[in-house]
N, C-alpha and C positions, 0 to 999 in steps of 0.2 A: 411552639404553640402558646407559650406564655406571652410572647410579643404580640401574637395575633389576638389573644384574649384581651390584652391591654388596649389595643386599637379598637376592638369591638366594644369594650366597655365605654370608652370615651365617645364613640359614635352614637351608641344607644342612649347615653346620658344627655349629650348635647341635643340630639334630635327630639328627645321628649321634654327636656327642661325648658328650652326656649319658648315653645308654644305654651307650656305650663305656666311660666311666670307671666307671660303676656296676657293670657286669658285670666289668670288670677288677679292681675292689676286692673284689667278691664272690669271684671265683676266687682272688685273692691270699690272702684270709682262709681260704679252703678249703684251698689247697695248703700254707700255712705253719702251719696248726693242728696242733700236735704230738699233741694228744689224739686226733685222727682217724686219724693215721698212714696216710694214703692210699697204697695200693700202686700201682705203675706210674705214678708222677707224671711221669717222663720222657716216656713215650709220650703221656700226656694233653697235656703242654706242647707237644710237637712237633705234634700234631694241631691244637691250638688256634692255634698260631703259623703253621701252613702257609699259610693264605690270604694272609699278608703277603708271601710269597716268589713267589706266582704273578704273572705279568706282567699289567699292566692290560688289555692288548689281549685276552688270553685270557679274563679275567673279563668284559670287555665283550661278547665274542662269546657266552660261556656264558649270561649273563643276557638278552641279546637273543633267544637261542633259547628260553630258558625262558618268556619273556613274549611270544612271537611271536603274530602275528595274521594270519589267523584261526585258524591251527593252531599249537598250542604245548603243552608239558607242563602249564603252569598252567591254561590254558583247558580242556584235556582233563580234568584233575582236577576242576575246578569243575563241568564238565558231567556227569561221572560221579557226582558227589555230589548232583546235582540242585540246586545253588545257583543256576545260571544256565542258560538254554536257548540264549542267543545269545552268541557270543564277545565278550570284552571287549578293547578296544584300549587296553591299559594305557599304552603309550608315547605315546598321543595325548591324554592327560588331564594337566593341570598337576599336580594333587596326587599322582596315582599315579606319575608320572615322577619328581617330587621325592622321593617316599617310597622308590622303588626305588634311586635314586642314593644317598640317605642310608643305606639299608640296606647297599648295597655298600661304602660307605666305612666304616661301622661294622664289617662283617664282616671287612674287610681289615685293620683296625688295632687291634681290641680285644686280639688276641693279643700284639702288640708292646707295647701299654701294660701288659698283664698281666706280661710278662717284666721290664719296667723296674721295676714296683712290687715284684715278688718279689725282684729283686736288691736293692732298697732295704730290704726287710724283713730279708733275710739279713745286711745290714750293721748292723743294730741290735744294741746290746749285749745278750747273752742275760740278763745280770743283771737287766735291767729286767723281763723276762718272769717270771723266777724270783721277784722281789719281788712282782709283781702276783699270782702264783699263791699265794704264802705269805699275802698279805693277803686271799685268798678271792675274787679277781675271776674271773668266768666268762669264756668265750670272747669274747662281744660286748663286755663291759666292757674287757677287755684290748685288743681291736682298736681301740675308739673312744678309750680313755683313754691307751693306750701306743703302739700301732702308728701310728695316723694322725698324732698330733702329731710323732712321730719321722720321719714321711715328708714333712714339709712341704717340704723342699728338692726331693725327687724329684717330688712333686706339682706344684710350681712348674715344674720342668723339663717335665713331661708337658703341663701346661696351655699353656705358652708354645710348645713345639714343635708341639702340636696346633693351636693358634690360627694359627701361621704356616703350617703345612701346609694348614689349612682355607682361608686366604686365597689360597693358591697352587693350589687344587684345579683340576686341568686334565685329566688323562688320562681319567678315567671320563666326565665330562660331554662331552668331545670325541669319544670313541670309541664311547660307548654309544648315542647318539641321532644320527639323520641327518634333517635337518641339525643340526649342533651347536647347543645352546642351546634346541632345541624341547622341547615344543610352546609356541608363543606366547612364546618367550624365557624360559620358566619355569625352565629349568636353565642359563641363560647365566651363567657365573661370570666374575669379573673377569679371570682368566687367559685364559679362552676369548675374552673381549672384546678383550683386549690382543693376543692372537694374530691375531684376525680383522682388527683395525685395521692391524697391521703387515704381515701376509703374505697378506691376501686383498683383493680389490677394488682400492681406490685406493692401497694401500700407504702409509698415513698414519703414518709412523714418529714424527713429532712428537707426534701424539695418543697413540700407544701409549706413548711415553716419558713423557708427562705423566701418564697413568693409572698407569704403573709407579711414578713418584715419589709420587703420592698414596697408593698402596698401601703404599709403604715408610714414609711418615709414619704412616699408620693402624696398621701393625704395630708401629712404635716406641712410639706412644702407648699402645696396648693392652698391650704387654709391660710398660711402666712401671707401668700400673695394676695388672696382675697381680702384679708384684713387690711393689708397695706393699700390696696386700690380703693377700698370702701371707707377709708379713714376720713375724718373731718379735717379737710385741708386748712380751713381758717383757724380751727382750734390748734392744729399742729404748728401753724405759723406764729400764733400768739404765744404758745408754749416755748417755741424756739427763741422768740424775742425776749421773753421773760428770763429765759436761761442765760442769754447773752448779757442782759442788764445786770443780773446777779453776778455774773463772771466779771463784768467791767467794774462793778461796785467793789468786789473783793480785791481786784487788782489795784483800785484807787486807794483802798484802805491800807493795803500792803505797801504801796508806794509812799503813802503819807507816813 
């Protein structure tokens, strides 16, 4: 069950994070584009960020009602459109249950990621954008050649925090489905597994502690990999060259 929970956790995180970061980048490019000069940006940002401040229990109850069986708003809409004649039990299917939980996580957190990225863009030196504009770069070229490279540190932060948050995914899988982890343990995450081992049934605190330490090691290894992949390669090369020069200079002094 622990292996299954680990697989479920990675599937749920990947399926919700990829569209989350893509939409956050798209909205960031939209809001920070001075040529568009969008009016009412503050209102848009508040509306997009609002799902992040709603409590998980409220969201779980909301989506449980939306996808209710046999009577629920989603089933009613599908029936009225003639898509299906019989109600669909969304929460009793592995794929739809995973998809709904992934969508909830995406919907809750894309606004937070967007705000973090916008803050990073506002911290970039405006002279870089002016130079790109003078050189004739269009909006997309400016975003991919100037904005994204300058956001490397912020993107690393977003990736690491999202990865750690994904590994700790608990509230929605625990509250949304009854029993937690269903159907057929398709939405059982590692945090739900650890909670179940420690506080339900046999109260196996030793097994829960062991699983927690394994997750700690996995989070540390994945964070190190992300830091390595997102490093500034040019700065690393310069640092390596400088180190080699210093080493050669010391060798020359020692030889002399």
